[in-house]
N, CA, C and O atoms as a GROMACS GRO file, in nm:
protein
  584
    1MET      N    1   0.082  -0.119   0.000
    1MET     CA    2   0.000   0.000   0.000
    1MET      C    3   0.086   0.126   0.000
    1MET      O    4   0.058   0.222  -0.072
    2ARG      N    5   0.193   0.126   0.082
    2ARG     CA    6   0.282   0.242   0.087
    2ARG      C    7   0.345   0.269  -0.048
    2ARG      O    8   0.359   0.384  -0.089
    3ALA      N    9   0.384   0.162  -0.117
    3ALA     CA   10   0.448   0.177  -0.248
    3ALA      C   11   0.351   0.242  -0.346
    3ALA      O   12   0.392   0.326  -0.427
    4VAL      N   13   0.227   0.204  -0.342
    4VAL     CA   14   0.126   0.261  -0.432
    4VAL      C   15   0.108   0.410  -0.403
    4VAL      O   16   0.102   0.492  -0.495
    5ILE      N   17   0.100   0.445  -0.276
    5ILE     CA   18   0.085   0.585  -0.237
    5ILE      C   19   0.209   0.665  -0.278
    5ILE      O   20   0.198   0.775  -0.332
    6ALA      N   21   0.327   0.608  -0.252
    6ALA     CA   22   0.452   0.676  -0.287
    6ALA      C   23   0.460   0.699  -0.438
    6ALA      O   24   0.498   0.807  -0.482
    7ARG      N   25   0.424   0.598  -0.519
    7ARG     CA   26   0.425   0.614  -0.664
    7ARG      C   27   0.325   0.720  -0.708
    7ARG      O   28   0.353   0.799  -0.798
    8SER      N   29   0.207   0.721  -0.644
    8SER     CA   30   0.104   0.819  -0.680
    8SER      C   31   0.150   0.961  -0.648
    8SER      O   32   0.131   1.053  -0.728
    9VAL      N   33   0.210   0.980  -0.532
    9VAL     CA   34   0.259   1.112  -0.492
    9VAL      C   35   0.372   1.155  -0.585
    9VAL      O   36   0.377   1.270  -0.629
   10ALA      N   37   0.465   1.063  -0.615
   10ALA     CA   38   0.576   1.094  -0.705
   10ALA      C   39   0.524   1.131  -0.844
   10ALA      O   40   0.572   1.226  -0.905
   11ALA      N   41   0.426   1.057  -0.892
   11ALA     CA   42   0.368   1.087  -1.024
   11ALA      C   43   0.302   1.224  -1.024
   11ALA      O   44   0.312   1.298  -1.122
   12LEU      N   45   0.233   1.259  -0.916
   12LEU     CA   46   0.169   1.389  -0.907
   12LEU      C   47   0.272   1.501  -0.904
   12LEU      O   48   0.259   1.600  -0.976
   13LEU      N   49   0.375   1.486  -0.822
   13LEU     CA   50   0.476   1.590  -0.807
   13LEU      C   51   0.558   1.612  -0.934
   13LEU      O   52   0.608   1.722  -0.957
   14THR      N   53   0.572   1.509  -1.015
   14THR     CA   54   0.652   1.521  -1.137
   14THR      C   55   0.566   1.528  -1.262
   14THR      O   56   0.619   1.517  -1.373
   15SER      N   57   0.438   1.547  -1.247
   15SER     CA   58   0.350   1.546  -1.364
   15SER      C   59   0.368   1.672  -1.448
   15SER      O   60   0.388   1.781  -1.394
   16PRO      N   61   0.361   1.658  -1.578
   16PRO     CA   62   0.368   1.775  -1.666
   16PRO      C   63   0.258   1.877  -1.637
   16PRO      O   64   0.280   1.997  -1.649
   17ARG      N   65   0.140   1.829  -1.600
   17ARG     CA   66   0.029   1.920  -1.572
   17ARG      C   67   0.061   2.010  -1.452
   17ARG      O   68   0.037   2.130  -1.457
   18LEU      N   69   0.114   1.951  -1.344
   18LEU     CA   70   0.151   2.030  -1.226
   18LEU      C   71   0.267   2.124  -1.258
   18LEU      O   72   0.267   2.239  -1.216
   19ARG      N   73   0.366   2.074  -1.332
   19ARG     CA   74   0.478   2.158  -1.373
   19ARG      C   75   0.429   2.280  -1.451
   19ARG      O   76   0.471   2.393  -1.425
   20ASP      N   77   0.341   2.256  -1.548
   20ASP     CA   78   0.289   2.366  -1.629
   20ASP      C   79   0.208   2.464  -1.545
   20ASP      O   80   0.215   2.585  -1.568
   21ALA      N   81   0.133   2.414  -1.448
   21ALA     CA   82   0.054   2.502  -1.361
   21ALA      C   83   0.147   2.589  -1.275
   21ALA      O   84   0.122   2.708  -1.257
   22ARG      N   85   0.254   2.529  -1.224
   22ARG     CA   86   0.351   2.606  -1.144
   22ARG      C   87   0.417   2.714  -1.229
   22ARG      O   88   0.433   2.827  -1.184
   23ARG      N   89   0.454   2.678  -1.350
   23ARG     CA   90   0.517   2.776  -1.439
   23ARG      C   91   0.421   2.890  -1.472
   23ARG      O   92   0.461   3.006  -1.473
   24SER      N   93   0.296   2.856  -1.499
   24SER     CA   94   0.196   2.960  -1.530
   24SER      C   95   0.177   3.053  -1.412
   24SER      O   96   0.168   3.175  -1.429
   25LEU      N   97   0.170   2.997  -1.292
   25LEU     CA   98   0.152   3.079  -1.172
   25LEU      C   99   0.273   3.170  -1.152
   25LEU      O  100   0.257   3.289  -1.123
   26ALA      N  101   0.394   3.117  -1.165
   26ALA     CA  102   0.515   3.198  -1.150
   26ALA      C  103   0.520   3.308  -1.256
   26ALA      O  104   0.558   3.421  -1.226
   27SER      N  105   0.482   3.275  -1.378
   27SER     CA  106   0.481   3.375  -1.486
   27SER      C  107   0.380   3.485  -1.458
   27SER      O  108   0.407   3.602  -1.482
   28ALA      N  109   0.263   3.447  -1.409
   28ALA     CA  110   0.160   3.547  -1.376
   28ALA      C  111   0.207   3.639  -1.263
   28ALA      O  112   0.185   3.760  -1.268
   29ARG      N  113   0.271   3.582  -1.163
   29ARG     CA  114   0.326   3.664  -1.053
   29ARG      C  115   0.431   3.761  -1.104
   29ARG      O  116   0.432   3.878  -1.067
   30ARG      N  117   0.520   3.712  -1.191
   30ARG     CA  118   0.626   3.797  -1.246
   30ARG      C  119   0.565   3.910  -1.328
   30ARG      O  120   0.607   4.025  -1.316
   31ARG      N  121   0.467   3.878  -1.412
   31ARG     CA  122   0.404   3.982  -1.494
   31ARG      C  123   0.332   4.084  -1.406
   31ARG      O  124   0.334   4.203  -1.436
   32ALA      N  125   0.270   4.038  -1.298
   32ALA     CA  126   0.199   4.129  -1.207
   32ALA      C  127   0.297   4.225  -1.140
   32ALA      O  128   0.264   4.341  -1.116
   33ARG      N  129   0.419   4.177  -1.111
   33ARG     CA  130   0.522   4.264  -1.052
   33ARG      C  131   0.587   4.353  -1.158
   33ARG      O  132   0.655   4.450  -1.124
   34GLY      N  133   0.566   4.320  -1.284
   34GLY     CA  134   0.625   4.399  -1.392
   34GLY      C  135   0.769   4.366  -1.421
   34GLY      O  136   0.837   4.443  -1.490
   35GLY      N  137   0.819   4.256  -1.370
   35GLY     CA  138   0.959   4.221  -1.391
   35GLY      C  139   0.979   4.135  -1.514
   35GLY      O  140   0.886   4.069  -1.560
   36PRO      N  141   1.102   4.134  -1.566
   36PRO     CA  142   1.132   4.048  -1.681
   36PRO      C  143   1.147   3.902  -1.637
   36PRO      O  144   1.167   3.873  -1.520
   37ALA      N  145   1.136   3.813  -1.733
   37ALA     CA  146   1.164   3.673  -1.706
   37ALA      C  147   1.312   3.660  -1.675
   37ALA      O  148   1.394   3.733  -1.731
   38VAL      N  149   1.347   3.568  -1.588
   38VAL     CA  150   1.486   3.546  -1.550
   38VAL      C  151   1.535   3.417  -1.614
   38VAL      O  152   1.472   3.312  -1.604
   39VAL      N  153   1.649   3.428  -1.682
   39VAL     CA  154   1.713   3.311  -1.741
   39VAL      C  155   1.843   3.290  -1.665
   39VAL      O  156   1.931   3.376  -1.666
   40HIS      N  157   1.855   3.174  -1.601
   40HIS     CA  158   1.979   3.137  -1.533
   40HIS      C  159   2.064   3.062  -1.634
   40HIS      O  160   2.025   2.957  -1.685
   41TYR      N  161   2.181   3.117  -1.663
   41TYR     CA  162   2.273   3.054  -1.756
   41TYR      C  163   2.392   2.998  -1.679
   41TYR      O  164   2.459   3.070  -1.606
   42PHE      N  165   2.416   2.869  -1.695
   42PHE     CA  166   2.524   2.800  -1.626
   42PHE      C  167   2.634   2.770  -1.728
   42PHE      O  168   2.613   2.696  -1.824
   43HIS      N  169   2.751   2.829  -1.705
   43HIS     CA  170   2.861   2.820  -1.801
   43HIS      C  171   2.975   2.735  -1.747
   43HIS      O  172   3.020   2.755  -1.634
   44GLN      N  173   3.020   2.641  -1.828
   44GLN     CA  174   3.137   2.559  -1.795
   44GLN      C  175   3.247   2.599  -1.893
   44GLN      O  176   3.230   2.584  -2.014
   45ALA      N  177   3.357   2.650  -1.844
   45ALA     CA  178   3.461   2.712  -1.927
   45ALA      C  179   3.517   2.620  -2.036
   45ALA      O  180   3.551   2.668  -2.144
   46ASP      N  181   3.526   2.491  -2.011
   46ASP     CA  182   3.585   2.401  -2.110
   46ASP      C  183   3.481   2.320  -2.187
   46ASP      O  184   3.514   2.220  -2.250
   47ASP      N  185   3.356   2.362  -2.182
   47ASP     CA  186   3.248   2.289  -2.248
   47ASP      C  187   3.218   2.349  -2.385
   47ASP      O  188   3.191   2.469  -2.393
   48PRO      N  189   3.223   2.270  -2.492
   48PRO     CA  190   3.195   2.324  -2.625
   48PRO      C  191   3.055   2.386  -2.638
   48PRO      O  192   3.038   2.486  -2.706
   49TYR      N  193   2.956   2.325  -2.574
   49TYR     CA  194   2.820   2.380  -2.582
   49TYR      C  195   2.812   2.516  -2.513
   49TYR      O  196   2.740   2.605  -2.559
   50SER      N  197   2.886   2.534  -2.404
   50SER     CA  198   2.890   2.664  -2.337
   50SER      C  199   2.951   2.768  -2.430
   50SER      O  200   2.906   2.883  -2.433
   51HIS      N  201   3.052   2.729  -2.506
   51HIS     CA  202   3.114   2.820  -2.602
   51HIS      C  203   3.010   2.867  -2.705
   51HIS      O  204   3.005   2.985  -2.739
   52LEU      N  205   2.929   2.774  -2.752
   52LEU     CA  206   2.825   2.811  -2.848
   52LEU      C  207   2.720   2.900  -2.783
   52LEU      O  208   2.676   2.998  -2.843
   53MET      N  209   2.681   2.867  -2.662
   53MET     CA  210   2.575   2.943  -2.596
   53MET      C  211   2.616   3.087  -2.571
   53MET      O  212   2.533   3.177  -2.582
   54LEU      N  213   2.742   3.110  -2.537
   54LEU     CA  214   2.788   3.247  -2.516
   54LEU      C  215   2.767   3.331  -2.643
   54LEU      O  216   2.740   3.451  -2.635
   55GLN      N  217   2.781   3.267  -2.758
   55GLN     CA  218   2.759   3.338  -2.883
   55GLN      C  219   2.611   3.367  -2.907
   55GLN      O  220   2.576   3.465  -2.972
   56ALA      N  221   2.525   3.282  -2.855
   56ALA     CA  222   2.380   3.297  -2.877
   56ALA      C  223   2.313   3.387  -2.774
   56ALA      O  224   2.204   3.438  -2.800
   57LEU      N  225   2.375   3.407  -2.658
   57LEU     CA  226   2.311   3.487  -2.552
   57LEU      C  227   2.275   3.629  -2.593
   57LEU      O  228   2.166   3.674  -2.558
   58PRO      N  229   2.360   3.701  -2.666
   58PRO     CA  230   2.321   3.837  -2.705
   58PRO      C  231   2.192   3.841  -2.786
   58PRO      O  232   2.107   3.928  -2.764
   59ALA      N  233   2.175   3.748  -2.880
   59ALA     CA  234   2.051   3.744  -2.959
   59ALA      C  235   1.932   3.707  -2.872
   59ALA      O  236   1.823   3.761  -2.890
   60LEU      N  237   1.952   3.615  -2.780
   60LEU     CA  238   1.844   3.577  -2.688
   60LEU      C  239   1.798   3.698  -2.607
   60LEU      O  240   1.679   3.724  -2.594
   61ALA      N  241   1.895   3.772  -2.554
   61ALA     CA  242   1.862   3.890  -2.474
   61ALA      C  243   1.799   3.999  -2.560
   61ALA      O  244   1.710   4.071  -2.513
   62ALA      N  245   1.844   4.013  -2.684
   62ALA     CA  246   1.790   4.118  -2.772
   62ALA      C  247   1.648   4.088  -2.817
   62ALA      O  248   1.570   4.180  -2.841
   63ASN      N  249   1.614   3.960  -2.828
   63ASN     CA  250   1.483   3.922  -2.882
   63ASN      C  251   1.376   3.895  -2.776
   63ASN      O  252   1.259   3.877  -2.809
   64HIS      N  253   1.416   3.894  -2.650
   64HIS     CA  254   1.321   3.863  -2.544
   64HIS      C  255   1.345   3.957  -2.425
   64HIS      O  256   1.459   3.995  -2.397
   65ALA      N  257   1.238   3.991  -2.357
   65ALA     CA  258   1.251   4.075  -2.237
   65ALA      C  259   1.291   3.986  -2.120
   65ALA      O  260   1.207   3.939  -2.045
   66ILE      N  261   1.422   3.965  -2.108
   66ILE     CA  262   1.472   3.874  -2.004
   66ILE      C  263   1.582   3.941  -1.924
   66ILE      O  264   1.642   4.039  -1.966
   67ARG      N  265   1.606   3.884  -1.809
   67ARG     CA  266   1.721   3.919  -1.727
   67ARG      C  267   1.808   3.794  -1.721
   67ARG      O  268   1.761   3.687  -1.682
   68LEU      N  269   1.934   3.807  -1.759
   68LEU     CA  270   2.026   3.694  -1.755
   68LEU      C  271   2.101   3.692  -1.623
   68LEU      O  272   2.158   3.792  -1.581
   69GLU      N  273   2.099   3.579  -1.557
   69GLU     CA  274   2.182   3.558  -1.438
   69GLU      C  275   2.284   3.452  -1.476
   69GLU      O  276   2.249   3.339  -1.509
   70LEU      N  277   2.410   3.490  -1.470
   70LEU     CA  278   2.519   3.405  -1.516
   70LEU      C  279   2.585   3.333  -1.400
   70LEU      O  280   2.613   3.392  -1.296
   71HIS      N  281   2.609   3.203  -1.419
   71HIS     CA  282   2.670   3.120  -1.314
   71HIS      C  283   2.782   3.038  -1.376
   71HIS      O  284   2.762   2.973  -1.479
   72LEU      N  285   2.899   3.041  -1.315
   72LEU     CA  286   3.011   2.959  -1.359
   72LEU      C  287   3.006   2.827  -1.284
   72LEU      O  288   2.994   2.824  -1.162
   73VAL      N  289   3.015   2.716  -1.358
   73VAL     CA  290   3.006   2.584  -1.296
   73VAL      C  291   3.126   2.498  -1.338
   73VAL      O  292   3.183   2.518  -1.445
   74PRO      N  293   3.162   2.402  -1.253
   74PRO     CA  294   3.270   2.309  -1.288
   74PRO      C  295   3.215   2.197  -1.376
   74PRO      O  296   3.094   2.183  -1.391
   75PRO      N  297   3.303   2.117  -1.434
   75PRO     CA  298   3.257   2.000  -1.510
   75PRO      C  299   3.182   1.904  -1.417
   75PRO      O  300   3.202   1.907  -1.296
   76PRO      N  301   3.095   1.821  -1.474
   76PRO     CA  302   3.024   1.724  -1.392
   76PRO      C  303   3.122   1.624  -1.330
   76PRO      O  304   3.230   1.599  -1.385
   77ASP      N  305   3.083   1.568  -1.217
   77ASP     CA  306   3.172   1.469  -1.155
   77ASP      C  307   3.170   1.339  -1.235
   77ASP      O  308   3.088   1.323  -1.326
   78ASP      N  309   3.258   1.248  -1.200
   78ASP     CA  310   3.273   1.124  -1.276
   78ASP      C  311   3.147   1.039  -1.277
   78ASP      O  312   3.124   0.965  -1.373
   79ALA      N  313   3.066   1.047  -1.173
   79ALA     CA  314   2.943   0.968  -1.170
   79ALA      C  315   2.846   1.014  -1.278
   79ALA      O  316   2.769   0.934  -1.331
   80ALA      N  317   2.850   1.142  -1.312
   80ALA     CA  318   2.761   1.196  -1.414
   80ALA      C  319   2.821   1.186  -1.554
   80ALA      O  320   2.749   1.200  -1.654
   81ALA      N  321   2.950   1.163  -1.562
   81ALA     CA  322   3.019   1.151  -1.692
   81ALA      C  323   3.119   1.036  -1.684
   81ALA      O  324   3.240   1.059  -1.684
   82PRO      N  325   3.068   0.911  -1.679
   82PRO     CA  326   3.157   0.798  -1.655
   82PRO      C  327   3.256   0.769  -1.769
   82PRO      O  328   3.362   0.714  -1.744
   83ASP      N  329   3.222   0.806  -1.891
   83ASP     CA  330   3.314   0.784  -2.004
   83ASP      C  331   3.355   0.920  -2.058
   83ASP      O  332   3.327   0.956  -2.172
   84ARG      N  333   3.422   0.995  -1.971
   84ARG     CA  334   3.451   1.137  -1.998
   84ARG      C  335   3.525   1.159  -2.130
   84ARG      O  336   3.492   1.253  -2.203
   85GLY      N  337   3.621   1.077  -2.161
   85GLY     CA  338   3.699   1.096  -2.285
   85GLY      C  339   3.611   1.093  -2.409
   85GLY      O  340   3.620   1.180  -2.495
   86ARG      N  341   3.525   0.992  -2.417
   86ARG     CA  342   3.436   0.984  -2.534
   86ARG      C  343   3.331   1.095  -2.531
   86ARG      O  344   3.295   1.148  -2.636
   87LEU      N  345   3.282   1.131  -2.413
   87LEU     CA  346   3.186   1.240  -2.401
   87LEU      C  347   3.247   1.370  -2.452
   87LEU      O  348   3.183   1.444  -2.526
   88GLN      N  349   3.371   1.399  -2.412
   88GLN     CA  350   3.437   1.522  -2.455
   88GLN      C  351   3.460   1.523  -2.606
   88GLN      O  352   3.437   1.624  -2.672
   89ALA      N  353   3.505   1.410  -2.659
   89ALA     CA  354   3.529   1.403  -2.804
   89ALA      C  355   3.397   1.420  -2.880
   89ALA      O  356   3.392   1.492  -2.980
   90TRP      N  357   3.292   1.356  -2.832
   90TRP     CA  358   3.162   1.367  -2.898
   90TRP      C  359   3.110   1.510  -2.890
   90TRP      O  360   3.058   1.563  -2.988
   91SER      N  361   3.122   1.573  -2.775
   91SER     CA  362   3.067   1.708  -2.761
   91SER      C  363   3.143   1.807  -2.850
   91SER      O  364   3.082   1.901  -2.902
   92ARG      N  365   3.273   1.789  -2.868
   92ARG     CA  366   3.347   1.876  -2.960
   92ARG      C  367   3.298   1.857  -3.103
   92ARG      O  368   3.275   1.955  -3.175
   93ARG      N  369   3.281   1.732  -3.143
   93ARG     CA  370   3.233   1.702  -3.278
   93ARG      C  371   3.091   1.754  -3.298
   93ARG      O  372   3.059   1.813  -3.401
   94ASP      N  373   3.006   1.733  -3.197
   94ASP     CA  374   2.868   1.778  -3.203
   94ASP      C  375   2.860   1.931  -3.208
   94ASP      O  376   2.782   1.986  -3.285
   95ALA      N  377   2.941   1.999  -3.127
   95ALA     CA  378   2.942   2.145  -3.126
   95ALA      C  379   2.989   2.200  -3.260
   95ALA      O  380   2.936   2.300  -3.307
   96ARG      N  381   3.086   2.135  -3.320
   96ARG     CA  382   3.134   2.177  -3.453
   96ARG      C  383   3.021   2.169  -3.555
   96ARG      O  384   3.000   2.263  -3.632
   97ASP      N  385   2.949   2.057  -3.555
   97ASP     CA  386   2.840   2.039  -3.651
   97ASP      C  387   2.724   2.135  -3.622
   97ASP      O  388   2.666   2.191  -3.715
   98LEU      N  389   2.691   2.152  -3.496
   98LEU     CA  390   2.584   2.243  -3.458
   98LEU      C  391   2.618   2.387  -3.495
   98LEU      O  392   2.534   2.460  -3.546
   99ALA      N  393   2.742   2.428  -3.469
   99ALA     CA  394   2.785   2.564  -3.503
   99ALA      C  395   2.771   2.588  -3.653
   99ALA      O  396   2.723   2.693  -3.695
  100ALA      N  397   2.813   2.492  -3.733
  100ALA     CA  398   2.803   2.507  -3.878
  100ALA      C  399   2.657   2.516  -3.922
  100ALA      O  400   2.624   2.590  -4.014
  101ALA      N  401   2.569   2.443  -3.855
  101ALA     CA  402   2.428   2.441  -3.894
  101ALA      C  403   2.356   2.571  -3.859
  101ALA      O  404   2.262   2.609  -3.929
  102VAL      N  405   2.398   2.639  -3.752
  102VAL     CA  406   2.324   2.758  -3.708
  102VAL      C  407   2.404   2.887  -3.720
  102VAL      O  408   2.360   2.992  -3.673
  103GLY      N  409   2.521   2.881  -3.783
  103GLY     CA  410   2.598   3.002  -3.808
  103GLY      C  411   2.677   3.055  -3.691
  103GLY      O  412   2.700   3.176  -3.682
  104LEU      N  413   2.720   2.967  -3.601
  104LEU     CA  414   2.806   3.009  -3.490
  104LEU      C  415   2.948   2.963  -3.521
  104LEU      O  416   2.972   2.893  -3.619
  105GLU      N  417   3.041   3.004  -3.436
  105GLU     CA  418   3.182   2.967  -3.458
  105GLU      C  419   3.226   2.863  -3.356
  105GLU      O  420   3.205   2.878  -3.235
  106PHE      N  421   3.287   2.757  -3.406
  106PHE     CA  422   3.351   2.658  -3.319
  106PHE      C  423   3.455   2.584  -3.400
  106PHE      O  424   3.423   2.526  -3.504
  107VAL      N  425   3.577   2.587  -3.354
  107VAL     CA  426   3.686   2.514  -3.419
  107VAL      C  427   3.728   2.403  -3.324
  107VAL      O  428   3.769   2.429  -3.212
  108ASP      N  429   3.717   2.279  -3.371
  108ASP     CA  430   3.756   2.164  -3.289
  108ASP      C  431   3.906   2.142  -3.304
  108ASP      O  432   3.952   2.103  -3.412
  109PRO      N  433   3.984   2.166  -3.197
  109PRO     CA  434   4.128   2.144  -3.207
  109PRO      C  435   4.166   1.996  -3.204
  109PRO      O  436   4.283   1.961  -3.219
  110GLY      N  437   4.067   1.907  -3.185
  110GLY     CA  438   4.095   1.764  -3.182
  110GLY      C  439   4.142   1.713  -3.048
  110GLY      O  440   4.179   1.596  -3.035
  111ARG      N  441   4.141   1.799  -2.949
  111ARG     CA  442   4.182   1.759  -2.813
  111ARG      C  443   4.118   1.857  -2.715
  111ARG      O  444   4.065   1.962  -2.753
  112GLU      N  445   4.123   1.821  -2.590
  112GLU     CA  446   4.069   1.909  -2.486
  112GLU      C  447   4.162   2.027  -2.465
  112GLU      O  448   4.282   2.017  -2.489
  113PRO      N  449   4.108   2.140  -2.421
  113PRO     CA  450   4.193   2.257  -2.397
  113PRO      C  451   4.292   2.231  -2.284
  113PRO      O  452   4.267   2.150  -2.195
  114ASP      N  453   4.403   2.301  -2.290
  114ASP     CA  454   4.507   2.291  -2.188
  114ASP      C  455   4.448   2.330  -2.052
  114ASP      O  456   4.383   2.434  -2.042
  115PRO      N  457   4.469   2.249  -1.947
  115PRO     CA  458   4.413   2.281  -1.815
  115PRO      C  459   4.454   2.418  -1.762
  115PRO      O  460   4.375   2.483  -1.693
  116ALA      N  461   4.575   2.463  -1.794
  116ALA     CA  462   4.618   2.596  -1.748
  116ALA      C  463   4.535   2.705  -1.815
  116ALA      O  464   4.500   2.805  -1.752
  117LEU      N  465   4.503   2.686  -1.944
  117LEU     CA  466   4.419   2.784  -2.014
  117LEU      C  467   4.275   2.781  -1.962
  117LEU      O  468   4.210   2.885  -1.953
  118VAL      N  469   4.226   2.662  -1.930
  118VAL     CA  470   4.091   2.651  -1.874
  118VAL      C  471   4.085   2.723  -1.740
  118VAL      O  472   3.989   2.795  -1.711
  119SER      N  473   4.188   2.705  -1.659
  119SER     CA  474   4.193   2.773  -1.529
  119SER      C  475   4.195   2.924  -1.546
  119SER      O  476   4.127   2.997  -1.473
  120LEU      N  477   4.272   2.972  -1.642
  120LEU     CA  478   4.278   3.115  -1.671
  120LEU      C  479   4.140   3.166  -1.717
  120LEU      O  480   4.095   3.272  -1.673
  121ALA      N  481   4.076   3.091  -1.805
  121ALA     CA  482   3.942   3.129  -1.853
  121ALA      C  483   3.842   3.131  -1.738
  121ALA      O  484   3.758   3.220  -1.730
  122GLN      N  485   3.850   3.033  -1.648
  122GLN     CA  486   3.758   3.029  -1.534
  122GLN      C  487   3.776   3.151  -1.446
  122GLN      O  488   3.678   3.209  -1.400
  123ARG      N  489   3.902   3.190  -1.422
  123ARG     CA  490   3.927   3.309  -1.339
  123ARG      C  491   3.872   3.435  -1.406
  123ARG      O  492   3.811   3.520  -1.340
  124ALA      N  493   3.892   3.447  -1.537
  124ALA     CA  494   3.842   3.564  -1.610
  124ALA      C  495   3.689   3.566  -1.608
  124ALA      O  496   3.629   3.671  -1.589
  125LEU      N  497   3.628   3.451  -1.629
  125LEU     CA  498   3.481   3.445  -1.627
  125LEU      C  499   3.427   3.472  -1.488
  125LEU      O  500   3.326   3.540  -1.472
  126ALA      N  501   3.494   3.419  -1.386
  126ALA     CA  502   3.449   3.443  -1.248
  126ALA      C  503   3.452   3.592  -1.218
  126ALA      O  504   3.361   3.645  -1.154
  127ALA      N  505   3.556   3.660  -1.264
  127ALA     CA  506   3.564   3.804  -1.243
  127ALA      C  507   3.453   3.876  -1.319
  127ALA      O  508   3.392   3.969  -1.267
  128ALA      N  509   3.427   3.831  -1.441
  128ALA     CA  510   3.322   3.895  -1.522
  128ALA      C  511   3.183   3.870  -1.464
  128ALA      O  512   3.097   3.958  -1.471
  129PHE      N  513   3.161   3.752  -1.408
  129PHE     CA  514   3.030   3.717  -1.355
  129PHE      C  515   3.013   3.763  -1.210
  129PHE      O  516   2.901   3.763  -1.159
  130SER      N  517   3.120   3.804  -1.143
  130SER     CA  518   3.117   3.823  -0.998
  130SER      C  519   3.049   3.949  -0.950
  130SER      O  520   3.019   3.961  -0.831
  131ASP      N  521   3.024   4.044  -1.038
  131ASP     CA  522   2.966   4.168  -0.987
  131ASP      C  523   2.824   4.147  -0.935
  131ASP      O  524   2.768   4.235  -0.870
  132GLY      N  525   2.766   4.030  -0.965
  132GLY     CA  526   2.635   3.997  -0.909
  132GLY      C  527   2.519   4.068  -0.975
  132GLY      O  528   2.404   4.043  -0.941
  133ARG      N  529   2.548   4.156  -1.069
  133ARG     CA  530   2.440   4.226  -1.137
  133ARG      C  531   2.389   4.139  -1.252
  133ARG      O  532   2.467   4.101  -1.339
  134PRO      N  533   2.261   4.108  -1.253
  134PRO     CA  534   2.207   4.034  -1.367
  134PRO      C  535   2.209   4.124  -1.491
  134PRO      O  536   2.194   4.246  -1.481
  135LEU      N  537   2.226   4.063  -1.605
  135LEU     CA  538   2.225   4.138  -1.729
  135LEU      C  539   2.083   4.145  -1.782
  135LEU      O  540   2.014   4.044  -1.791
  136GLU      N  541   2.038   4.265  -1.817
  136GLU     CA  542   1.907   4.283  -1.876
  136GLU      C  543   1.925   4.345  -2.013
  136GLU      O  544   2.020   4.420  -2.036
  137HIS      N  545   1.834   4.314  -2.102
  137HIS     CA  546   1.837   4.373  -2.235
  137HIS      C  547   1.835   4.524  -2.221
  137HIS      O  548   1.741   4.581  -2.166
  138GLY      N  549   1.940   4.589  -2.273
  138GLY     CA  550   1.946   4.734  -2.268
  138GLY      C  551   2.012   4.789  -2.143
  138GLY      O  552   2.035   4.910  -2.134
  139ALA      N  553   2.043   4.704  -2.045
  139ALA     CA  554   2.104   4.751  -1.920
  139ALA      C  555   2.254   4.767  -1.940
  139ALA      O  556   2.313   4.700  -2.024
  140PRO      N  557   2.317   4.857  -1.862
  140PRO     CA  558   2.463   4.870  -1.871
  140PRO      C  559   2.528   4.735  -1.846
  140PRO      O  560   2.493   4.664  -1.752
  141GLY      N  561   2.623   4.701  -1.934
  141GLY     CA  562   2.693   4.574  -1.920
  141GLY      C  563   2.630   4.462  -1.999
  141GLY      O  564   2.689   4.355  -2.014
  142SER      N  565   2.510   4.486  -2.052
  142SER     CA  566   2.448   4.381  -2.134
  142SER      C  567   2.503   4.392  -2.277
  142SER      O  568   2.552   4.498  -2.316
  143PRO      N  569   2.495   4.285  -2.354
  143PRO     CA  570   2.558   4.284  -2.485
  143PRO      C  571   2.505   4.393  -2.578
  143PRO      O  572   2.578   4.436  -2.668
  144ASP      N  573   2.383   4.440  -2.561
  144ASP     CA  574   2.327   4.536  -2.655
  144ASP      C  575   2.338   4.680  -2.607
  144ASP      O  576   2.284   4.770  -2.672
  145SER      N  577   2.407   4.704  -2.497
  145SER     CA  578   2.416   4.840  -2.445
  145SER      C  579   2.540   4.912  -2.496
  145SER      O  580   2.558   5.031  -2.469
  146GLU      N  581   2.624   4.843  -2.569
  146GLU     CA  582   2.748   4.902  -2.618
  146GLU      C  583   2.721   4.992  -2.736
  146GLU      O  584   2.814   5.051  -2.791
   0.00000   0.00000   0.00000
């Protein structure tokens, strides 16, 4: 009996209908306050998809009334990426093909970036993201305010 109840509660909590209702309620609250939608962007310095997304963020911000909140994240741990070498090679190849298909830039060097360069990039990104100010379309520091 407990298992049936637990499955029913889990199904309810993870149901698309409840998710959509929560999103609608949050959106209505945000609109009532007059605030922009918030997009949390999580960037991994050595991730090819993150490289592509950085190129797409200015257009996203220009085309939608959003506030970008930028977060620097480390690579996933080994439990989440058990075959890391093949995952990295595949993501580089996939990012190259995706970039060509949508008009972004990505050059696959055929290997992972040098760890010292990744560390340098992480420090630079941390400094850029650290001011804590979310980027809004048209706000100082946003891509379209220059």
